[in-house]
C-alpha positions, 0 to 999 in steps of 0.5 A: 500500500505504501509503495503507491504513496506518491508524496510529491503528488499528494503535496500538490493539494497544498493550498487547495481551498473549500468553503461551506456554510450552515446555521447554528440551530437551537435543536443542534445546540440541544443535541450537542449539549446533551452529548457533551454532558452539559445542561440542555436547557432551552436554547433560544436565538442569541444564546451561546452554543458549545465552543466546538459546535463548528465541528457539527456544521457544514460537514461534507455530504456525499451520496451513498455510492460515493462512500468508501468501505470505511464510511468516509467519502471516497478519497480525493476532492478537497483532501488529498487521496492518501492511499492508506486505509486508516484515517484518524484525527491526530490533533490540532489547535483552536483559537477562540475569538468569538462565541457561536450563537444560536441563529448564527449563519456560519461560514467555514473556509478551509485550506490544505496547509501541509502534507508530510510523511513519517514512519512510526511503529506501525509503518508509514504515517501520512499527516495532512494539516488543514486550516479552518476559518470559522466566520459569522456576520460579526467576523472571525470566530474560530481559527483552527488547525486540524491534523489528520493522520493516515496509516496502513491497516494491520492484519491482526488485532494488536495486543492490549496496551499495558496498564500505566505504571503511574496514573496522573493525579488530577485536581479536577476530574469528571467520569462518564461512561463510553457506550454505543449510544454516546458514540452514535449521537456524536456521529449523528451530530457531526454527520460522521459516517466513519464505521469505527464509531458504530459498526462493531463487526467492521471495527473488530474484524476489518480494522482490528480494534478491540471495540468501538472507537471514541471520537477524537473531536468529542474527547477534545470538545469535552476537554475544552468545555471543562477548561472553560468551566474551570475558567469562569465559563470563558473559552480559552484563547488557545486550545491545543490537543493531540491523540495519545492512544485510542479510547474504546467503548464499554467502560468508564472514562475520565476528563481531567485538568490541572491548573498551570501558571497560564491555564490548564493541562487537560487529558482524557483517560481510559478506565485504567487511568491511561491518558488517551488525549492530552490538551493545553488551554491558555488565556 
């Protein structure tokens, strides 16, 4: 598979742009609040939406016959056609300049920033960095860098990760249960057809994960909301996050934070206490 990876060709996608628009509805805000364990309330025009609501807006829509085996739109188009079957969010950075409100007309302008190739323990890793600018009639609301990683598929189930020798101590921690309904709800809110989040036969027999995979952006959203709550309800000026290892359904997970001199260090952890995503929030 990696022999067919022509990095020079893929890098011709650098600079490509895409634009899409959507509206923040009260129903979307209710669904996202419920999924992120926030107070649902009765959102009305002008009320604040969760800070990462833009991940639910103006998502690509492809007809069923244009989807790949994994449920994503077939390769090519705006994103480069990386010939590696596994695609995941690796991490990213968000700058919050304005809060999205119920009723806002939102435009997302996207640009391919870079395409790079690295080698990891599982083989070739292709990273695609994308810039997203989220605007409303008031101006720029969010500036985002999103890092997507592609890698080859394994041929057998990987051994389970060992239990951590030391579990990080958290000053602030919330515990929730990762069940299929939670993952389905977030997939529906983000129009994410990736089968690793809801199709147990596919994720265990084709991609050889031990369970349904918890969304990277949902972990990041939970961390961002915790940081804002701890800082008096104000969104971070900058929020950076990166995936450490997959988080799976069927067990409790925690959302954790420690205060620093300039903000918070945050992480999600599995039921053994091992971090699965790490983040920093600064103001």
